[in-house]
MARLOLO-858088 format. One line per 2 residues: number of its first residue (from 1); their letters; for each residue x, y, z of C-alpha. Coordinates in steps of 0.1 Angstrom, whole numbers, plus 2048, in hexadecimal, padded with zeros to 3 digits. Layout:
NUM) a) X/Y/Z  ...
This chain:
1) mk) 6BF/A5C/3EF  6D1/A78/3DD
3) kr) 6B6/A79/3C3  69A/A7D/3DD
5) fa) 6AC/A9A/3EE  6B2/AAB/3CD
7) ke) 68C/AAC/3C7  683/AB6/3EA
9) ky) 679/ADB/3EC  688/AEB/40B
11) ti) 67C/B0D/416  68B/B23/431
13) pv) 670/B36/444  676/B5B/448
15) aa) 66F/B6E/468  64A/B76/46F
17) rl) 652/B9B/46F  658/B9A/44A
19) tr) 635/B8D/444  628/BAE/451
21) lp) 637/BC1/434  621/BC7/416
23) py) 62B/BBD/3F2  645/BD5/3E3
25) lf) 62F/BEC/3CE  64C/BFB/3BA
27) gr) 659/BD8/3AF  645/BD6/38F
29) in) 64E/BFA/385  673/BF4/38B
31) ei) 672/BD4/376  662/BE6/359
33) kh) 67B/C03/35C  698/BEA/35D
35) nl) 68C/BD8/33E  687/BF8/32B
37) rk) 6AA/C04/333  6B8/BE2/327
39) qg) 6A7/BEA/306  6B9/C0B/304
41) vd) 69C/C21/30E  6A6/C42/31E
43) ii) 691/C43/33D  68E/C65/34F
45) dl) 68D/C58/373  67A/C6E/38B
47) gm) 66F/C51/3A1  688/C52/3BD
49) gn) 694/C6F/3D2  6B9/C66/3CB
51) ps) 6CD/C86/3C9  6E0/C88/3A8
53) dp) 6F5/CA7/3AE  719/CA3/3BB
55) tp) 724/CA5/3DF  738/CC6/3E3
57) ei) 75C/CC1/3DA  76A/CCC/3FC
59) iv) 757/CB0/40D  764/C96/3F4
61) dk) 787/CA2/3F8  786/C9F/41D
63) lc) 778/C7C/41A  795/C71/404
65) ea) 7AF/C81/41B  7A0/C71/43A
67) ah) 79D/C4F/42A  7C2/C4D/425
69) dp) 7C8/C4F/44B  7CA/C2B/459
71) rn) 7BB/C38/47A  79A/C3F/467
73) qr) 798/C1D/458  790/C0C/478
75) ys) 76E/C07/489  75E/C27/494
77) vs) 745/C2D/4B1  721/C25/4AA
79) kg) 713/C47/4B5  72C/C5C/4A1
81) lf) 74C/C6E/4A9  748/C88/4C4
83) nl) 757/CA3/4AE  73C/C9C/494
85) rr) 720/C9C/4AE  72E/CBD/4BC
87) ey) 730/CCC/499  70C/CC1/491
89) av) 700/CD1/4B2  710/CF2/4A7
91) fy) 700/CEF/484  6DE/CE6/493
93) ek) 6DF/D04/4AA  6E9/D1C/48E
95) tf) 6CE/D0E/477  6B0/D0A/48F
97) gv) 6BB/D1B/4AF  6B9/CFB/4C3
99) qc) 6D4/CF2/4DB  6DD/CCD/4DF
101) dp) 6F7/CBC/4F5  70E/CA9/4DC
103) et) 715/C8F/4F7  6F2/C85/500
105) ev) 6DA/C95/4E6  6EB/C8F/4C4
107) lg) 6F2/C6E/4B3  700/C66/491
109) cl) 6EE/C4D/47B  6F4/C3A/45B
111) gs) 6DA/C51/44B  6BA/C5C/45B
113) ke) 6A8/C3D/44E  6BF/C26/461
115) gf) 6BC/C3C/480  696/C3D/47E
117) sh) 694/C17/479  6AA/C0F/497
119) mc) 698/C29/4AD  678/C16/4A6
121) la) 689/BF6/4B2  695/C08/4D1
123) mm) 674/C18/4DA  658/C02/4CB
125) gp) 64D/BDE/4CF  62F/BC7/4CF
127) gd) 610/BD8/4DE  61D/BFB/4D6
129) ta) 60C/C12/4BC  61A/C2D/4A6
131) lv) 607/C49/495  613/C51/472
133) pt) 604/C6B/45A  5FB/C5D/438
135) pf) 606/C5E/41C  626/C53/42C
137) fp) 64B/C4D/424  64B/C27/426
139) ih) 666/C23/441  651/C37/459
141) vy) 637/C1B/459  64C/BFC/453
143) sv) 667/C03/46D  64B/C03/487
145) ml) 63D/BE3/479  65F/BD2/479
147) ag) 663/BDC/49D  644/BC7/4A4
149) an) 62E/BE5/4AC  60D/BF1/49C
151) vi) 607/C0F/485  5E8/C25/482
153) tm) 5EA/C3C/465  5D9/C5E/466
155) pl) 5D0/C71/446  5E7/C8F/440
157) le) 5D0/CAD/43C  5D6/CCF/42D
159) nd) 5C4/CDD/44B  5DE/CDA/468
161) dl) 5C4/CE2/483  5AE/CC6/477
163) fl) 5CB/CAE/477  5D5/CB8/49A
165) sn) 5B1/CB4/4A5  5B0/C91/497
167) ls) 5D1/C89/4A8  5C4/C95/4C9
169) kv) 5A5/C7F/4C6  5B9/C60/4BC
171) aa) 5D2/C65/4D8  5B6/C69/4F2
173) nl) 5A1/C4C/4E7  5B8/C31/4DB
175) np) 5BD/C15/4F3  5D9/C0F/4FA
177) rp) 5E5/C32/4F4  5FD/C38/4D7
179) km) 621/C37/4E0  630/C4A/4C3
181) lv) 628/C65/4A9  63C/C68/489
183) ln) 63E/C89/477  650/C92/457
185) fp) 64F/CB6/44B  657/CC1/430
187) hn) 645/CA2/428  64F/C85/412
189) pt) 63C/C7D/3FB  623/C9A/3FC
191) ak) 63C/CB7/402  623/CC6/41C
193) vv) 633/CDF/434  629/CEC/456
195) ei) 631/D0A/46C  63E/D0A/490
197) df) 61C/D0D/49F  613/CEA/492
199) yr) 630/CDC/4A7  626/CEF/4C6
201) ev) 604/CDE/4C5  615/CBC/4BF
203) vk) 62B/CC1/4DE  60D/CCA/4F3
205) la) 5FB/CAA/4E8  619/C95/4ED
207) rk) 61D/CA1/511  5F8/C9D/518
209) hk) 5F4/C7A/509  617/C6D/512
211) ff) 623/C63/4EF  645/C6B/4E0
213) vi) 64C/C7B/4BF  665/C73/4A3
215) sd) 669/C90/48A  679/C88/469
217) la) 688/CA8/45D  69A/C99/43E
219) yg) 68F/CB6/428  691/CD2/442
221) lt) 6AC/CE4/42E  69D/CDD/40B
223) vf) 684/CFA/40B  67B/D15/3F2
225) gd) 673/D3A/3F1  66D/D4A/413
227) yr) 662/D2A/424  679/D1D/440
229) ap) 670/CFB/44F  66F/CFC/475
231) sf) 67F/CE1/48A  668/CCE/4A2
233) lq) 682/CD4/4BD  67E/CFA/4BB
235) ve) 65F/CF6/4D0  664/CFA/4F6
237) ga) 661/CD8/506  665/CC4/4E5
239) kk) 685/CB4/4F1  671/CA5/50E
241) vg) 65B/C92/4F6  66F/C89/4D7
243) ve) 68C/C8A/4BF  693/C96/49C
245) ft) 6A5/C84/47F  6B8/C97/465
247) tm) 6CE/C8D/448  6EB/C9A/433
249) sk) 6DE/C87/415  6C9/CA3/406
251) pf) 6D8/CC5/410  6FC/CBA/40A
253) nm) 6F6/CA0/3EE  704/C85/404
255) ag) 6E9/C6A/3FF  701/C4D/3F9
257) wr) 718/C57/416  6FD/C4C/42F
259) ig) 6FF/C65/44B  6E4/C75/45F
261) fc) 6DD/C80/483  6C4/C7B/49F
263) vg) 6C1/C98/4B7  6AA/C9F/4D5
265) na) 69E/C8B/4F3  6BC/C7D/505
267) qm) 6AA/C5D/510  6A0/C55/4EC
269) vk) 6C2/C5D/4DF  6D1/C46/4F9
271) al) 6B9/C2A/4EF  6C2/C2E/4CB
273) aq) 6E8/C2D/4D4  6E2/C0D/4E7
275) ik) 6D1/BFC/4CA  6EB/C08/4B1
277) gy) 707/BFB/4C7  6FB/BD8/4C0
279) yd) 6F5/BDE/49B  712/BF1/48C
281) yg) 735/BFF/492  72C/C22/487
283) if) 730/C37/468  750/C34/454
285) qp) 767/C4D/466  772/C60/446
287) vq) 74D/C66/43E  749/C75/461
289) ia) 768/C8B/45D  75D/C97/43B
291) si) 73A/C9F/44A  74A/CB6/463
293) va) 759/CCA/446  737/CCA/436
295) lr) 726/CD8/455  740/CF2/45A
297) hc) 746/CFF/436  728/CF6/41F
299) rk) 70B/D0A/42B  70B/D1E/40B
301) ei) 708/CFD/3F7  6E9/CF4/40A
303) kk) 6D7/D14/3FD  6E5/D0E/3DA
305) qa) 6D7/CEB/3D9  6B5/CF6/3E6
307) dl) 6B4/D12/3CC  6BC/CF8/3B1
309) ye) 69F/CE2/3BD  688/D00/3BC
311) ir) 692/D07/398  68B/CE3/38F
313) rd) 66A/CE4/3A1  65F/D02/38D
315) vl) 66A/CF2/36C  658/CD1/373
317) vd) 638/CDF/382  634/CFA/368
319) gl) 63B/CE0/34C  622/CC7/359
321) nr) 607/CE1/360  60A/CED/33B
323) qg) 602/CC8/332  5E2/CC9/346
325) wq) 5ED/CC0/369  5E3/CD4/388
327) ip) 601/CD3/39F  607/CEC/3BB
329) kp) 62B/CF6/3C0  63A/CE7/3E0
331) kg) 64D/CFC/3F9  666/CE2/401
333) tm) 675/CBF/3FB  683/CB1/3DA
335) fv) 661/CA4/3CF  642/CAE/3BC
337) wa) 622/C9D/3C8  60B/C9E/3AA
339) pi) 5E6/C95/3A8  5E1/C7E/38A
341) pe) 5CC/C91/370  5AA/C84/364
343) pf) 5A2/C6E/352  5C1/C5A/35C
345) rk) 5BA/C5A/381  5A3/C3C/37E
347) mg) 5C1/C28/373  5D0/C29/396
349) si) 5F2/C37/39E  605/C16/397
351) df) 5F7/C10/375  5FA/C35/36C
353) si) 61F/C34/377  624/C16/360
355) fl) 612/C29/344  62A/C46/347
357) le) 648/C2F/348  63E/C1C/329
359) na) 62F/C39/315  641/C58/321
361) ev) 662/C47/32C  660/C59/34D
363) av) 661/C47/36E  64D/C55/38C
365) ap) 643/C46/3AE  61F/C3C/3B1
367) ga) 60C/C4B/3CE  5FF/C2A/3D9
369) gf) 622/C21/3E4  61E/C3A/400
371) ge) 5FE/C2C/40F  5D9/C2C/404
373) eg) 5D6/C51/407  5F1/C55/3ED
375) eg) 5DB/C46/3D2  5D2/C5E/3B7
377) yv) 5F5/C6E/3B8  618/C69/3AB
379) rl) 638/C76/3BA  653/C85/3A3
381) al) 676/C8A/3B0  68A/CA9/3A5
383) ve) 6A9/C96/39E  6AE/C9E/379
385) ne) 6BB/CBE/369  6A4/CD9/35B
387) lr) 6A6/CCD/337  69E/CA9/341
389) lk) 680/CB6/356  673/CCA/339
391) qa) 677/CAB/323  665/C96/33D
393) ar) 647/CAE/33E  645/CAE/318
395) qi) 646/C88/315  62C/C84/330
397) gr) 615/C9C/31F  61A/C8B/2FD
399) am) 613/C69/30C  5F4/C75/31E
401) rk) 5E6/C85/2FF  5EB/C64/2EC
403) gf) 5DC/C50/308  5BE/C67/30A
405) es) 5B8/C65/2E4  5BA/C3F/2E4
407) ak) 5A2/C3D/301  587/C4F/2EE
């Protein structure tokens, strides 16, 4: 009997929702990267937008101080401390000129990714449809799918008027009508930016066609030159149709701290708070207290960090363009969205990324990982210092020249 049970293969079925998720496109690249590092290869990793610069010391010091207080070691409230929500409302008004009620229109999240995912659970379900521009940040599509809803992707176009015209046609003719539109500017992965008039038209369409909007403003403070990213909520009437998610990960270098915010429509904020009340006990209280200090005292650090990314952008783009690439300089985000040069484009973005990893010892993210429209591109994160970025450009150029010669 024991012998028979030992041979019997027993599988535990996963939930049907997991079958809706596609194969993980970055898995093969990550495995190669891991194996190369085990062999002692120095990989310059530009594949993930994981900030490598330190959190300002004043924030870390406050975290340590607050962590020693036993009162801060207990469960917190899932929607965030009121003092933190009030401080963020002040910060948001100073930054974007938008007033939000900290009691009903501001909610703290375990990072904007968690907040977005749970908002989809709160607002979407079977039979509902979300519109998502593509290429897309994966969570914008897969959170909708995990909520049981459908996704229709719309090509992200350089011509904003044409994109808005397409959006109007889809919203008018789709049956049933779309329930949600996801926006993300400055955009990950393409770094595309928009002006406030774009959001004015979106709000008009949302009110006309009765869909709600989620704006992901994760890179709203990571902007360069004279460009200033507008908030969706700056438009009159925007709070009636949507919310905006922001994060402290990029502007304050607090990625691992996991703290972000949802602001805007009170009904949507309430729905998110209700879902979160079942899922978590809130952000670790010392993190929230330290975040209050960040919001009050670290505005200069935000500008310094954006300036640092701008310098890195120039180093990487100029370096790659000298190697034969043709990359425009983005106005925001911590990414460079680069069209793969000929004749390597026919390889496809995944194989080309593997080629760079194995031959240039540089890791990048393949465009195909951000949807079909991302094919033909790679995304490079500005997470290394200037010297390493110069080195990456040289190694990429050297590998491509060798690859081109061997292909003749």
